[in-house]
N, C-alpha and C positions, 0 to 999 in steps of 0.2 A: 827510406830511401836505398832498401839494394833495389829493391823493382824497379826503378827508377836506370840503376846503373844496370842490370840484367838483361832491363827493356833494351839501351845502348850498343852492350856488344852484340853479336852478331850470332846466330845460333850454331852448332856445330858444323851443319853442311855447307853453311854459306861462309864460315872459317875455314874451310877448309878445299873447295871449291874456289875461294879465295876472291867472293864476288862481296855486293854489299846489300845488307840484309835488307829486305824490305819490309815495311808492316806486314804485305800481307805476305807474306812467307810461308810456305807453303809444308813445309820443312821446321819450318821453330816451333809446331806446337810439341812435334812429335822426338826433334834430336837436341834437345839442354846443351850451350854453352858449355859446362861440365862437363859434359857424357861423350864428348870427342872420339872416345876407339867406338861408341854404338854406329857412329854415322861409316866409319874406317870401312867397319865388317863387313857392310851394309853395302855401300859403295863399290868395295872389291870381290862381290860375289857378288849384283845384284846391277852395278853401275846407276849412277846416279839418273840418269835420263829414264830407265825405265821404271826407278821408286817413283819420280816426278809423273809419269805417265799412268801409274799402277794410283797415285792419292788421286787424283784426278779424277780418273773412272768411278771411283766410288764416295759410294753417300758420306759427310763430314762423321758420324754418328762410327763408322766404322773403318775408319781409319789408326784412329789408334790399332785397336786390334790386327791390322794388316803392320801397321811398323811393328807390332810388340811379333809379331810371329814372324817378317824378316830378317828383326834382329837377330832374334833364337836361332832360327837356323842358318844365319851368316855366321855366327858365333859357335854356331857350329861345326859348320862347313871351314870354318878355320884352322879349328884343333884336330876334324879329322874329317881331311880334303876328299877321301874316294868316299867312306857312306855318311857323314856330316851327321845331321840327325837320325836318318835310319840306324845308324851302329848306337845311339842312346836308349833308344826306342826298345832294339832289341838285349837290348840288354837288361834294360830294366824286364821285357816282358819273361824271359830266363830270372832274370832275380824273382819274379812273379809266382810263374812256374815253378819253380826253388820251397819260396818259404810255404806258399799253396800245400804241395807235396808234406812242409813238416805239421803245417800243422792238421792235416790228415791224422799225418803219423802220434800228433800227440793227441788227435779226437777219439784213435782208439787205444789207445793207450787210459784217457778218461774211463773209455767203455767198459774198457777189460777191468782196470781200479773197482768201476763203481758195481761189474756183474761179482766179484772179488766181494766187495763189501757189501754185499746186501740180500747173501744168497740168506734162506730160509735155517734156523738152528736145526742140528737134525736132531728129529726124537729119539728117547733112546729105544731100542728095544725093549717089550712084552718080556715080562716072566715067568714062565709055568715051568712050574712046580712038576707037576705028570706028564709034561710028556716031553721027551728026547729034539734037542736042534732037530736032529734029520726031518723026523715027523712036522715040525712046524714050519718050517721049508719045503716040504713038500705039499706040505696044506696050503700052505700061503699062493707058492705054485697053483698053482690049482685052482686054485682060485673062491675054493672055503671058506667059513668065518667059522671053523666049529670052538668046543670052549669047552677045553676039560678041569669042570673043577668048580669053574667063574674066573679062568685065569688073569682076566679084563686087556683082552684085546687078543687079534685073532692074525698073527703072523708076524711074519718081518716088514719091517717100514722104511721104505728109499726116500730119500730129501729128493720132494720136484725142484726140479730148477725152471724157475721162471726170468721171461726175459724182461728189458727194463722200460717201460716201467711197470709192473705187475703190483697183485695184487695178494696177501694171501687169501686161501678162502675161509672160511668158516666150518673150520675143525670140528664143531660138537653135530654142525647140520651132515657133515660127510657120514661120524660115526655116529649117529642115528639114524639115518637111513639104510646104513648096510648090517643091520639091525645087531648095535654095540659093538661091532668087535672090531671094523679100519683095518683089518688085514686086504690082504688082496693084492699089494703089490709088492715085489722080489726083490732081492738083489741081484 
């Protein structure tokens, strides 16, 4: 029986305007009696006659969205008479920009962390018993892969850096193609 009691009570608009709420009232579907402040704000900002004209010009399926927009704008105007919902929108836009900058900074930190986490391990320097280090570095910088007594490698090796995502080259193919020496890179 709650529906019959709510049917008999006037809508918030008719109650505020102190008129009889007729069965075909254009306000009753959108301004229920339990939400009087919604109509009070809309009436204060836009006026009841303007809202009536607007609702009569719209198709029935568009009216609910229009009333919700009017109610939102009216409430924003009551809270902030100068800027209304524009103030709320600009506040939210600034918040989105700030959060986007924080997200970009966090992504940059993640990329830096991932690059540091996934760099290939350093290869040990080859041991040459018959050649001093000065000769090894001089020969490797000139591109020579000379072996003195089969030392197993030719020159100093510098760890390559790879952008993310990367794949490791096949080191065996690299050493075989350069004559088994693997040299050529210098510090």
